[in-house]
C-alpha positions, 0 to 999 in steps of 0.5 A: 453336764457342764455349759458356759453360761452368762447371767444378766440382770442387774438385780443381784437378788435374781443373779444369786437365785439363777446362779443357785438354780443353775447349780442345782440343775448340774450346770456349774458356775455361770459368768454374771454380768450387772448390765448390757455393756459389762454381757458385751465385754464379756461376750468379747472376752471369751465364748458362751454357751447360752445367756440367759437375758434380763431385759430392763438394766441400766446403761445398756438393756436386755433389747440393746443388746440384743441388737448389738447381737442381731447378726453377729455370726459367734453371738450365743443362743440368748433366753430372756428372764424377764418380769415384764409379760407384755407381748410386744417385747416377747415379740420384739426379743423373737424378732432380734434373734432370742432362742425363748422367753421366760417370766422371771415366776419361772420353775426350774423344770422349766428352765431345764427344759428350755436349757436343755433345748436351746444347748441343744440345738447350738451343739447340732448348729455348732456341728454343722458350722464345723463340717462346713467349714470342713467341706468349705476348705476341701474345695478351696483345696480342689480349687487350687488344685483347679487351677493348677492345672491351667497354664498361666506363664503366658510369656513362657508360652508365647512363641514366634510372632504367637502371643497367647493369653487366657482367663478361667473364672469357676462360677463355684468353688469348682468348675466344669471348665478347662483351658489349656496350652501346650508348646509341642516341639520347637514350633507348635502350640497346642490350645483349647478350650472346654466345659463339661456339663455341670459343675463342682468337684466331679465336673472338675474332676471329668475334665482332670482326667480328659485333659490328662489324656490328651495332654499325654497323648499329645506329649507322646506324640511329639516325643516320637517326633510327630505332630499329632492331630486335634481330631486324634487327640478328642477322639483319645479322650471320647473313647475314655468317656464315652466307654463307661459313661453311666451318668451321660457326662460329657464335654464340650470342647475346640482343640487346635495345633498351630504353627506359631511361625507360619499362623497355620494350624487345625482345629477341632470342635466337638459341639463346643462355642465357635471359634472366633477370628480377631481380625482389624475389620472387626470379630467373625466365626471362623470358617471352614471347620464343622461341629461335631458330638461332644466328647462321651456321646458316640463311643467310637466317632471319628472326628476330624479337624479343618485346616485355619491359618492367621495372618500376620495381625490376625487372632483365634478366640475360643471361650466357653457358653458361659460368656455368651450365657452370663445374664444381668439381674433381669434374666437377659443374655449377653448373647453373641451380638454384645460378645462381637461387640466387644471385642470389635477389632481388637486382636491382641490376646490379652486387651480382647479378653479383658474388654470382653469380661469386663463387658460381661462384667458390666451387662451382669451388674452384679447378678450371680454368675450361671456358668464359669466363664473361660476365654482363650486368645491367640494372636500372630503378629502384624507383618513388618 
């Protein structure tokens, strides 16, 4: 059997004895170190499968080595082999991460059994680490793919008197939120924020599927010279999601189409957070629309859109519930009142988003996010 073993002992006799025992057990030639400093140098030069460590050594003893190794992700498992028999020493070694403890009067079969057990545990840990690394690489790839779905060149998307900005921050590598901004014809923009029930890769794939349909339908209508109604677009996504939905997955969404010159548009809200009107007098809930069922809940539901109009200097802000449901370390929610206070009289989309995100971050005080945070804002330039 092959294993990279490091023997650390200041006694030449003990090193020779362990070398012979390991050879008898079929483990081959170990590497030797006469004290803790040499051991650390050997560990810096290569990786070992296991370390056989003495406790009482000059310069740096075994406890010192264990203290240096404690918490190191790539440290090898350690079997302490020592003449010290005091239980306090044994306990301290285990506390510092030693896998096992053997007296120097050990029998060869006992050393073999302990080595086999430690090496098998290391093999399983290494296998788990490899699989975790592969999973993390796949999740990172999925995260990049999700971020590639959302537009980020806001200067290119802004048109006429309308300026747009957005931000999406998944709580995990892959989130269930999405925003979209799509130019339609020479004057119009489609904009949306949506949130899938759940998080992770499954939620991300569901969202990508739904918004792929919405974008395709919007572009087909645009190519035919027709302005799509937001209700029509959400209805298409709803029919696809509700038709075969054994897991009862649903998507909340707010989707609108706006004339970038006049500021007039229509909006459809499917179980989503209320759109906010940004004005010099302060932020308030947009009026005139009604909340309808989330996508995927009712097959054949006839969605309806409502008109809205942005006066010069006014803006519209869409959020996911990750904003209002952000929590601090004590579990208190950020809530709508704090959100309105953070927005104040800001109407510029980038400024409004930055102020809101800063307020959420300050409120959370380092608490990990429980949900994805997505914000989209658009503003019509002021008169004159």
